[in-house]
N, C-alpha and C positions, 0 to 999 in steps of 0.2 A: 504494500500500500504506500509505504514511504517512497519507494522507487517511482511509482506513478506520480506522486506529488512533485518529486524533483524534476521529472520529465516535463510535467505541465508548467512548473515554474520556469525552467530553462527555456522552454518553448516560447512562453510569454515574453521573457526578457529578450531572447534572440529575435523573436518576431517583431518586438517593438524597435529593436535596433535596426532591423531591416527596413521597417516602415520609416523610422527617423532618417536613416541614411538615404532613403529613396525620395525624401521630400525635395521637390525641385528648387534649385538655387538659381533662380532667374530674376531676382530683384535688382533694382537699379538705383544708384545714387547719382544725381546730376545737378548742375548748377553753373554759376559763373564765378570767376576769380577776378576781383576788381580792386584797384588801388583804393585804400581807405579814404584818401583825401579828395581826389577828384573823380573817383569811380571810373577811371579809364581802364580798359581791358588789359589785363596782364597776360599777354600772349605767351603761349608755350610754358606757362607755369605747370608744375606737376603736382598731382595728388596721389598718394599711395595709402593703402589700407595697412596699418601697422600689423606686423606679424604674418603677413601673407605676401603673395607675389602679385596681387591685384593692384591696379593703379591706372592712371590716365594722364595724358598731356593735354592742356587746354589749347583750343584752336586760336585763330587770330582775334576772335571776339571774346576770348577768355572763357569759353564754354568747355566744360569737361563732362564726361559720362563714364561711370564705372559700372560694369555689368557682371553678372554671375555671382551675386551675393545671396546667401541664405538669410533667413530672418534671424535677428539677434542684435547684439550690441557691438559696435566697432569704434576704433580710434583712427581718424584720418589725419594725415600730415600733409600740409600744403607747403610747397617750396617754390621760391622764385628768386632769380638773381637780384641782389640788393635788398632782399627782405629777410627778416627773421622768420624761421619756419613757424607755422601755425598748426596747433593740434586741436582737433575737435572730436568730441564723442557724439555719436549719433545712434539712435535706436532704429533699426530697419524693421518696420512692421508691414508697411504697404508695398505694393509692387514697385512704385516709384517714389523715392524720397528726394525732395528738393533741398539743396543745401548750398549756400554761397559762402565764399571766403573773401575777407577784406584785409589782406596784408598791408603793412605800412613799411616803407623803405626806412631802414636803420632805426626801427622802433623797438622798444623793449617791452612795452605793455600794449597789447593788441586787443581791440574790440572783436567780439565774435557775435556776428549778427546773422539772423536767419534770413530766409528766402524773400522773394518778390522785390528784388532791387532791379536796377536798370543799368545799362551801359550808356556811355556818352556817344554811341554810334547808332546809325540807322541799321538795325539788324535784319530788317525785312528785305533789304536789297540783296541780290545774289552776289556773293563775294568769294574770291579764291585768293589764297595767300601762298607765298613761297615757303617751303619748309627750310630747315637749317642747311640741308645738303644743297638745295637749289640756290640758296643765298650765297653759299661759297662759290658755286659755279658762276653765278651772276658776275662776280668780281673778276672773272677771267673771260667768260664767254660773252659778257655784255648783257645789258638790260633786255633788249629786244629778243635776242635768241632764247634767253631763259624764260621770258614770258610766253614764248611760243609753245612751251611745254604744257600750258594750261588749255584745256578744251575751249574752243571758241575764239582763241587768239591766233592771229596769223602774222606773217612778216611781209610787208610791202617793201620792195627793194629797188634801188637804182644801181645796177651793176652788182658787184659781189661784196662791197664793203660799206654801202650806205643803206641802212635799214631802219624802219620804223614800225611800231606795233599797230595792229588793227584789232578792233573788238567788234564781232558780229558784222564784219564788212565795213565798218566805219573807221576812219583814220584822220590824221592831221588835226585840224582845229575842232573836230568833233570829239576828240579824246583829250582829257585834261591829265597832265602829269603833275601831281601835287607833291612838293617836297617840303615837309614840315609846315604845312598850312599855306604854302605859297605856290601859286601856279607857275610852272616853267614857261617862260616867254623867250623863245630863241628863234623867231622867224620860221616856225614850222608850217608856214602857209602852203608849202608845196608838198607833193607826194614824195619828193626825193630828199627831204631835209631830215636827217636823223637827229634824234634828241641829243643835245649837248649837255650831258649831266655826269657828274662824278658819283658813281654808285657806291664807291668803297666806304663812304661815311655812314651809309644806312644799314640798319640791322633788321628792318621789317619792310616787306613789300607786299602790298595787297591790291587786288584788282576788283573794281566794282563793275559788273557787267550791265547793270540796269542804268537808266538815265539818272545822272547824279547832279542835275542842274540846280536843284533846290539848295544843296549845300555848297557846291563849288562853282556855280555860274554857268553861263551859256555854253562855254567850250567843253563842258562835261556832258553834253546831251547824249552822247553815245556810250559813256562810261568814264571811269577815272582810274588812274594808276597812282596809288598812294605810297610814298616812301618816307619812312620815319626812322629816327635814331632811338636807341634804348634810353631809359632815364640816365642822367649823368652818373658816371662811375666815380665814386668818391673814395675808393680804396687806395691805400698807399702803394700797393704792389703794382709794379709796371707790367702791363699786358701788351703783348706784341704778336702780330700775325704777319707772316711773310708768304707770298704766293709767287711761284715761278712757273712759267708756261712757255712751251715751245711747240711750233707746228711745222709740218712738212709741206703743207699747201695752204697758204703761201709760206715759204720759209721765213721764220722770224721768231722773236722772243718777246715775252712780256714779263715785267717785274713790278710787284706792288707790295705795299706794306701798310698796316694799320697799327698805330701805337696809342695807348691811352693810360692815363694815370690820374689819381685824385689825391685829395687831402681830407682826411676824416675830420680834422679839427676845424677847418674852415668850410666844410661841406661843399667843396668845389672840385671840379675835375676837368680835364682836357682830353682831346682826342685829335689825332692827326692821321691823315691818309694821303698816300702819294702813289702814283703809278706811271709807268711809261711802257709803251709797246711800239715795235717797229716791225712791219711786215712788208715783204716784197710782192711782186706780181703773183696773182693766183693763176691756177691752170685748170682748164677743162680736160677731160680725158684725151682729147686729140690736139690741143693747141694751148698756147699761153694766152691768157687774157691780159693783154698788154696794158700797162699803166693803171693797174688796179691795186697798187700798194697803198699803205696807210701808215701814218704816224700819229700817235695819240699820247698826250701827257696831261696829267691832272694832279691837283694838289688841293687839299681841304683841311681846315682847322676849325675845331669847335671847342668853346670854353663855356662851362656852365656852373650854376649854383643850384643846389637842391637841398633844402632843409624844410622838413614838414610840409606845410601847405604852399611854400614859396618855391617857384621854379623859374629860373632865368637861363637862357642859353643864347650865345652869339655864334654864328657859323659863317665862315668865309671860305669860298671855294673858287677855283679857277679850272677851266677845261680848254684844252687846245686840240684841234683835230685837223689834219691835213690829209685829204683823201683824193686819190687819183680817179679820174673817170675813164672808162674804156676808150682807148685810142681810136678804135674803129667806129665810135659813135659820131665822130666829126667827119662829115662828108661835104663834098664841094658841089655836087650836082644832083638833080633829081634822078638821073640814071644810076648814080652811085647808091641812092636809097633803094631803088627798085632792085638793083643787083644784090644789095645786102639782105633784102627780104627773101630772096630766093637762094642765097648761098648757104652752103653747109659749113662754112668757116668765116670768121670775121675778115673783112677786106684788108685790115691792117694787123699784122702779127710781127712783134719784135722779139728778140731773145729775152729771156728772163732778166729782170733788173730790180734793184731796190729803189731806184730813182723814181720820183714822182714829178712828172712834167705836165704842162698844160695839154689837154684840159684837166682842170682839177678845181676843187673847192676847199677852202680853209675857213675855220671858224674859231673864234675866241669868245668864251662865255665866262663871265664872273658873276658871283652871286653873294650878296651880303644879307644875312637873315638874323632876325631877333625873334625869339619865342619866349613869352612870359606868362606866368600864371600866379594869381593870388586868390585867396579865399575871402569872399565877402561875408559869408556865414557858413554854418555847418553844411548847408545844402545848396549854396550858391557860389559858383566859381566864376572868375573873370579871367579870360585869356586874350592875349594880344599877340598877333603875328605881323611883323613888318619886314619888308624886303625891298632891296634895290637890285636890279639885274641889268647888266650891260652885255650886249651881244654884237660882235662884229663879224659879218659874213662877207667873204671875198670869193669870187668865181673868176678863174683865169681861162682865157680862150687862147687857141693857137692863133697868134697874130703876126703879121708881117713886120719887117723892119726891126726885129729884135724887141718887140713890145709884148712878148708873151708873159713877161714878168710884171706887166702893169695889169691890175685886176680890171676886168670888164664890168664887174659888179662889185661895189664896195659900200655896204650899208651898215649903219650904226643904230642899234635899237636900244633905247633907254626905257626901263619899266620900273615903276614904283607901285607897291601894293601895301594895303593896310587891311587887316582883318581884326575885328573886335567881336568876341563871343561871350555870351553869358549862358553858362551851363547850370541848370537848376533841377532840383528834385522837390516836388511839392509834398509827396508822401511815398509810401512803399509801392504805389501803383502808378502815379502820374509823374512824369518828368519831361524834360525837353531842352531846347536850346534856341536862342535868338541870336542873330548876328548881323553885322554890317561889313560889307566888302567895298573897297574903293580901289580902282586901278587907273593909273595914269600912264600914258605911253607916248613916246616921240620917236619917229624914225627920221634919220638924217642921212642923206646920200653924199658920199665924197665926190666932189665935182671933177676930180683928176682922172677919171676912168676913160675919158674920150669916147664914151658911149652914153646914150640916153638911158637912164635907169628904168628897169622894168617895174620897180615898186616906187611910187612917188614919195616925196616928203609928206608926212602926215602926223597929226597928233590926235590922240583918242582919250576920252574920259568915260569911265564905266563904273558908276556906283550901283550897288544892289543891297537890298535888305531881305532877310529871310527868317523864317521861324518854323520849327517842327516840334511836334508833341508826341510822346510815347506813352502808351498805357500797357502795363504788364499785368495780365490777369492770370497768373500762375502758368497754365499751359498754353496761353494765347497772348501774343503781343500784337498790338495795333499801333501803327504810326501814320502820321499825316504831316505834310509840310507844304509851305507856299513861299514863293519868292517873287519879288518885284525888281526888275532890272531896267536900267536906262543906259544907252550908249550914244555918245556924240562923237562924230568923226569929221575932222577937217583935213582936206588933202590939197596938195599944190603940185601941179605938173604941167609940162608943155606937151602938146600933141605933135603929130608928125609935121604939121605946118607951122610949128613954133608959136602956136597960139596958147596963151596962158589960161589954165583952168583952175578954179578954186572951189570945188564942190564941197557941200556940207550935207551930211546925212545924219538923221536922228532915228534911233530905234528904241522902242519901249515895249516891254513884254511882261506878262504875268504867267508863271508856271506853277505847277503843283504836283504833288506826289502822294500816294497812299499805298500802304502795304500791310500785310499780316504775316505772322510767323506762328505756326501751331505745331504742337506735338500730337499728331493724330494717332500714333501708336507709341508704346514705350521705346521702340527702336526706329522710329520714322519721324522725320521732320518735314513739314510742308511750308514753303514760302511763296508768296505772290506779291508782286509789286507792279503798279501801273501809274503812269503820269504823263503830263504834257511838258515838253521841253522845246526850246527854241535856240537858234543861233543866227546872229546877224551876219551877213556876208563879210568875208575878210577883204582887206584892202586890195589884195591881188586879184580877187574874183571880180571886184568892181572896176579897177583902173589899170590892170596890166595891159601893156601894149608894146611888147618887145621880146627880145631873145632871153629865154630862161635856159642858160647854158647847161645846167645839171640835168635837165629833162630833154636836152637836144630838141627844144621846142620853141616855137614862136607863139606866145600866149596873148590872147586878147580878152579882156574883161568886159563886163556889161554893167555900166553905172546905174542901171535901173533894176538890178536884182533886188528881190525882197527877202525877208528873213525866212530861213528854214524853220518849219514847225514839225515836231515829231511827237507822235503818241506811241509810247513803248509799253508793252506789257510783257513781263517775264515771270515764269513760275518755276519752282525747283522742288524736287522730291529727293531726299537724301536720308542716309542713316549715319550712325556714328563712325568716325574715322578709325576708331579702335576695333570695329567689328572685323571678324575674320573675312567676311565678304562685305566690302564697303562699296557703295554705289552712289552716284549723283547724276540726276537727269534734269537738264534745263530745257525749257521750251520758251521761245520768245516770238513776239510779233511787233514789227515796227512799221508804222504808217506815216509816210512823209508827205508834207505839202511843201512845194518849192525846193525840192532836192537839187543841189547844185553839183554839177560835174562838168568835165571837159569833153567836148565832142570834136573829133578831127574835122578839119576843113581844108584839106589839100596841103600844098607846100608853099613856102615863102622863101624868096631869095634875099639874103641879107649879106652884110659885109663879113659876117662870120660863117658864110656858106649857106647851103640849103637847109632849112629847118622844117620839121613837121608843124603845121599850124593847128592849134587847139583853141576853141572858143568856149568860154564859160556860159553854160545854159542852165535852165531850170526845168524841172518836171515834177509831177507827183509820182511817188513810188511806194511799193509795198515790199517789205523784207519779212521773211518768216524762216525760222530755223530751229535747230536743236544742238545741244552739247551733251555728251554722255561720258561718264567715267566709271570704271569698275576696277577694283583691286581685290585680289583674292589670295589669301595666305594658304597655299596648298599644304605646305609643311612648314615647321618653324624655320627651315633654311631655304625655302623656295616660295617666291611670291611672283604673281603675274599681274599685269596691269594692261587694261585696254581703254582706248579713247576714240571717240568719233565726234565729228562736227559736220553739220550740213546746213547750207543756207541757200534759199531761193529768193532772188530779188527780181522784181518786175517793174519796168517803166510803164506806168499806167497809160501813157499817151500812145505807145507803140505795141504794148503787150509783150515786148521782148525783154531781154536781160539788161542789167546795169553794168557798166565797165568796172573792172578791178574788184570783182566779188570772188572771194575764195571758193574753190571747188570743194567737193566732198573730200574729207580727210579722215582716214582711219589709221590708227597706229596701235602697236602692241609691244610690250616689253616683258621680259622674263629675267628676274634677278635671283642669283644663287649665292648663298653664304657658304663658301667653300671651307672656311675654317674660322672658328671664333674661340677666343680664350676669355672666359668670363672673369677670371681672376685679375688679369691686367687690362681687360677690355680692349684687346686687339682683335682684328678681324681681317679676312680676305674675302672679297666679294667679286662676282663677275656677272655680266649681263649681256643680253643681246636684244636688239630692238629692230622693228620693221615698221615703215610708214608708207602708206599708199595715198597718192593724190590723184583723184580722178580728173578727167578732162572736163573743162568748163564748157558745157554745151548750150548754156543759156546766154546768148549774147546777140547784139545787134551788129551786123557787119559794118554799118555806117559809123559805129563807135570805135572801130579798131582799124589800124592800118594793115594788120594781118590777123587771121583767126587764131584762137587759142591753141597751144601745143597739145600733143597727146598726153594722157595720164602716165604716171610713172610710179615705181616702187623703189624705195631706198632702204638699205640695211646698215646697221652699225653695231658696235660691240665695245665693251669696256671691261677692265679689271682694275680693282681698287684695293689698296692696302691701307688700313687705318691703324695707327699706332695707339699707344696707351691713352685712353680717354679721348681719342681722336685729336690729340695734340699735334699729330702730324699725319698727313695722308699723301700717298703716292698713287697717281691714277694714269693709266694709259688707255686712250679710247681712239676709235677710228670712226669716221663718218663716211658715208657713201662707200661702204666696204667693197662693193663689187665694181667700183669705178663706172657707175651707170651713166650713160649719156642721156641727158634730159634737159628740158627747158621749163622754167617756171612762168606761169601765166601772170604772176604778180611782180615780175621783174620789168621795170620800165624800159630797160635796154635790151630786152630779148629780141627786138627787131635787128640788132646789130651783132649779136653773139648767140648762135643757136644752141649753145651748150652752157650749162652751169658748172660750178666748181666740181672737180673730180674727187678721188679718194684723198682723205686728209687724216694724218696721224697726229694726235695731240697728247703731249706729255705734260702733266701738271704735278707740282710738288708744293704742298702747303705745310708749314710748321708754325706752331704757336709757342710762345714763351709765357709761362704762368697763366695759361688759359684755364 
């Protein structure tokens, strides 16, 4: 009888253990990590569950999510650079537990507040940020090429070394590049002017794919690229990072370094970044792309003060770029152009050289920035951003009589900006921001070019005010914003008959935006954002009438152009980045009124030779597309990633396509961890990638001098060694692995060179001191 009792007792205990162990551990803790003083998102902060291997890294908005928890009591530890770790105890009872962290930089006593707070950013707009690895690559590969790894972003190029980013088919002055609250102004009015910016100073890069005009003004109607520095480092230990890079195509080398140091006693810190690179001619699989070398040098210095609620920073940077333009792009007759369109090689091919001769363009851009913040009260912060930018652009043509060293274009652009923001939180639900932006700009042409300038002298005044409000209702966030803008433009120029013109144009517009972000399932987030944006025509679109050397074009503006108006709607469905299977799907619709683009109109004979003529015209247009991303961790040492972007654009007047719209792009990557030592955190990784670009079949023959090239597929590979705690890394990668012959539809010089750059081996070495 006793034996039976023991059997029953052990069965009950064992059975209870089985039942207990079988309980599903699928509970979630999620929330935001925000700075205690200004509630700014602490990107890439980490949260770990004490005593376990569970944890998560916050995204660019400070959002984190930890999954796979059983019901019970846990201790969470939040860590971020420059902050004391924060420990929090939490009881997991429900399927989803919301918990926010509010670290304070260099604080010893930290408040621990629970949920339903807000960020100081519009979180309902679709955003993508570069991770730490991509940021390191950006400092060697450049901003545009690195951004092109994000679905929905493409590269618009002029030759092989002048590139600018596009978002959903929009580029130039429809995309704002914002560096620490200041919009980059460097004469990006053409499709061939790459952004002149020193990226080495910045530690955070984020892309807004939706219309961002409410916050950043008219030139963000298609999206914005945000570049920020980390909070001022005030530690006494010297930190340094050095990056060396060499390429086989084009042969050359790049060297850069970032140094920073602080003083804990005075709460100050400084940071310096410098870089130089020199590359010779690039080569296609079958020939040299003559005169495509480049020289770039940049230097930046930042000094800041950070104590409690007070933050002040001054940044001074300079950037120099000297880029050669394909020698074969300069032709002397219409017959030469027709021959170039039909040839399988450029009409001009020289032996490889490091020299950069005319035709070429050079630019010098300097930027002085001030960023300040004070606290008016516990829930009201005041921020001030002030900047002055100077940009000199020179374009050199092949000229007779030894005058090729005299610039045919020499423009000096001066821009001053002021931004005043009041960031407030009314309670745990409602918060928002109001702001004032003022921009003043003057363009002065150097008269010693012996050419009539393509861009006239002009001055521009552009004030704007905006406000947006956010309501955080636990699992739902609602945002709405409105902006009023005014722009006054004065120009001064002579026409071809030497008649003086002094036109004045005024543009006034009201734009708005509304969006929601909702957790529709514990592992699924939904975003939707819609709004009206506008952009006044640029001065080149209004008054150009001359040779634009970089585009090998004679451009003619239309002084009667009206403002572009855009209604953009974008929705996103995604899950946590920490999921074994992570996905993100964006769908968008862009309805344009008065869309401005360049339409070919024959040839023009000039003193600089025969040029393709382009006229600025307007039409109504419809853009619709999608971006998709999937990452799957098959095994702990094996991860695959797939991306796809498609866009269909229609000119409503003709029913045909719009020029320079990216074709369907599909890519895949497989990464393998060949070896990893957890003790000293060293690793060896390898990867392969494949990208396919379809042929663009939606176009109007009247908009192109030659039809789009065929589709193509490119492959690449890499192997990377990371030393202890990633303080040093050595990477060897190859692009266009199989030396594929192809031509890019988004290259403005494809008419003169039927092949793009061939195989390229790239060796990079990075090491950090006291990182």
